[in-house]
N, C-alpha and C positions, 0 to 999 in steps of 0.2 A: 289153700296154699298160704304159708306165712307171708305177711307183708310188713315191712318196717319202713318208717318214715323219719325224716329229720325235720324238726320244727323249732320255732322259737318258743320256749316255755319259761316263763318268768325271766325273760331277757337273755336266756342262754340257749345255745344250740343243743338240742336234746334228741336222742334217738327214742322213738316210741314204736309200739306195736299196735297195728290196727286190730280192733276187736269190734266188728260191726260198724256202727256209726260213731265210735269213740276211738281215741288214740290214748294209749296207756303207757306211761313211762315205767322204768324199772323200779322206781320208788313209789309207784302207785298213783301218781298224779294223773288226772284225766282231763282231756279237752275234746270237744266235739270235732269231728272231721271237718265240718264246714266252717268252724270258728278258728281253726289253726292257721298260723302263719308258716307256710311251708318253705323249707330250704331244699336245695338239691339233696337227694337221698345218699349221695356219695361225695367224698372229698378227694378227688383224684390228684395225682401228681402230673397226669397228662391225659389229654383227650385226643384220640386218634379216630379218624373217620375214613370210610372207604368211598371212593369216587362213584363208581357205577357198580351195581350189584343186582338190582331188580330188572328182570327181562323187559317189563313194560316200559321202563325208563330208557333202556337201550333202544327199543323199537321206536319210541317217541323221538329220540335223537337221531334216528336213521344211521346208527353207527354199529360197531361190533365191539364185543368185549375183548380186552387183552387176554393173553394166556394166563395171567395171574392178576390178582387185584392190585390196584394202586391206591395210595392213601394221602391224606393231608392232615394237618395238625390244627386244633383249635386251642388257644390259650385258656388256662383255667379262669382268667379274668372275664371270659365270656359267659361263665356259668350263671344260671338263673333257676328259679324254682317254679313249682306249680302255682298258678295264679299271678305270677310276676309279670311286670310290664316289659314288653319288647320295644326297644327304642329304635325308631327310624330317624336318623339325624336330619335336620333341616338341610335343604339342597339335595337330598337323595330321594329317589322315586321308586327304586326297584328292590324292595325287600321281599324275598320269597320264603315261604314255609317249605319244610321238607320233613314230614312225619317219619319217624324211624323207631326201631327197637335199639335200645342201648344195653350193651353188655357191661357188667360191673365185675371186675376182677376181685377174687377173694384170697388168693395166695400168690406169693411171688412166683412169677412164671418166666422161664428162660429155657429155650431149646427143648420144647416139648412137642409131641406129635398131636395131630388132630384128635386121635383116639384118646389121648390123655387130657385134652384141653378142658373138658367138662368138669374135671376135678379141681380146676383152678378158677372156676367162675362162681362168684358169690350169689349172683342172681341177675335179674333183668329189670329194667325200668323203661320208660318211654322218653324219647328225645325228640326235639324239633330242631333240626340242623338249619337254622335260618341263614340266608345268604343275602348280603348287601351288594347286589350285582353292579351297582354304580361304580364300584372299584375293580371290576373284572379286568380292566385294561392295564392294571399295574401289578407289582409284586411278582413278576416273572412266572406267573402260573401257580404260585404257592397258595393263592387265595387267602393270604393272611388277613387282610382287611375285609374281604368278602365274607369270610366265615368266622373271623376271630374278633370282630368288633364287640364292644361291651353289650351284654344281655342276650347275645344271639345263640346261647346254648342252654335253653331250659331243659331240665330233667325232672321226672317225677310222674305221679305224685309220690310213689313209694318204691322200695326195692322188694321184688317178689322172688322168693326162693322156690326151688322145686318146680319151676315152670318149664314145660316142654315147648320149645320154640317151633316145633314142626306144625304146619297146617294152621297157623293163626292169622286171623284177619286183621288188617291194619287200615284205618281210615283217618283222613284229615277232613275236618269240617270248618268252614269259614262262615260265621254268623248263622250256624245251624244247617248250612247246605253242604252236602258231600262234595269235596274237592279232589281227594285222592281215595282210591279204594283198591287195595292190593292184598297180597298174602305173603307170608314168609316162605311159602313153597315156591315162589317165583325168584327167590334169591339163587344166584349162580353159586355163591360160596356161603356155606352156613356159618353159624356162630363159632363152632369149634375150629373150623378151618381158619377163620379170621384171627382168632386168638393165637393159634399155633404159628401162623404166618408172621405176624408182628413179633412174636416172642423169639423168632430165630435170631434177630439182631438187636432187639430192643427189650430190655427187662421190663416186665409189667409188674407193678406193685399193687398190693391190696387197695381197692378204691378206684384204680384206673378205669377209664371208660373207653369203650370202642363203639362207635356208631356204625350200624350195619348196612346203611343204604336206604334209599327212598324209592317208592314206586313212581309212576308217571304222574304228570299234571301238577308239578310245582309251579305256582304262579304268584305274582306280587299281591301284597295286602296293603291296606291303607290304615292310617291312624283312626282309631275307633273300632276297628274290626276285632272280633273275638275268634281265636283259633283254637280248636280242640283236636287233639290226636288221640284216637281210641285204638287200643290194641287188646285183642281178646285175651282175657286172663290177667292183664296188667292194669286195666282201668283207663282213665282219661286224664291227659295232661292239658290244662287250659291256660291260655295266656291272652293278653290283650295288647294291641299295638298303640303306641303313643309317639308323638313327635318329640324329638330331642329338645332339650332346653336351650341349645345354642346351635347355630349353623356350623357346618364343616368350615374350618378356617381356610381362607384362600391366600394367605401370605406365605405358605410353605407347602411342599409336598404335592403329590399327584392329586388331581381334582376329580370329582364325580364326572362320569361321561355317559353319553347315550350313543355309543358306537353300534355298528351292526352286530358285533359280538355280544354286547350287553343286551340289546333288544332280543336277539335270537335266543340266547340262553334263558333270559327271563321268561319268555313266552313259549318255551318248549322246543326250540331248535338247538343247533350247536354250531360253534364257529367254523367247524370243518366244512359245513355245508352252506356257507354264505354264498348267495347268488343262485343256489339250486332251488330253494323254496323260501317263501316268505314266512316269517314267524307267525304263529297262530295267536293273535291277541284275544 
């Protein structure tokens, strides 16, 4: 399957094609895969993510799916690349990984059917939909700061075309230990459905990204941890966690919290079930 990446080459963002252990640009320049400085493989105008989609995650939260998917938005300023640093700001404790498959749009899409949606997809990459749950008590449920803070949307390593999303294994590893282990077959709504659903009211442009949901066992990570997301046929997205250069300012705005909702969601519960069961730390 063809795989394309975006890297810094001679100081400029350049699309390259993977050929074994080498990345080759259109003008013939070559760099080793391990030597490249990776950028996100897409330059989206928007990043849309589905809330709940994997059945294991629904069961973990002891909840039920709605009749149709619901979504949130991650700003493009959250973008990050393969091997990039994920920043956990000082004064924050609850930064969770969420390994996912990311859909990349290839053609302008508006008012299309699920049966047509595949024709509008350029390919797929891996995403890690990090969440800074210390801010879960603010932003009226939009999760703007939970999901949209800087560096919290790494994508990569490359864009794979002609990839069949059915029956693919997805794993997240923290420091080499398996933390999430799921399959695209446990998704309630598949990739084509998600694209068609969003495109009913929101025009999707080439490069736009849809994050398709994560399986159970999203948990917090610490500075120094290395997080890998493996998806069968798409490769491995690797990032490391660092402490931010400055603490969250305390002279304005909502502050990080450790409420029951924050703790429960961070460790695999849900705010709807506060008082019914203790979070699993």
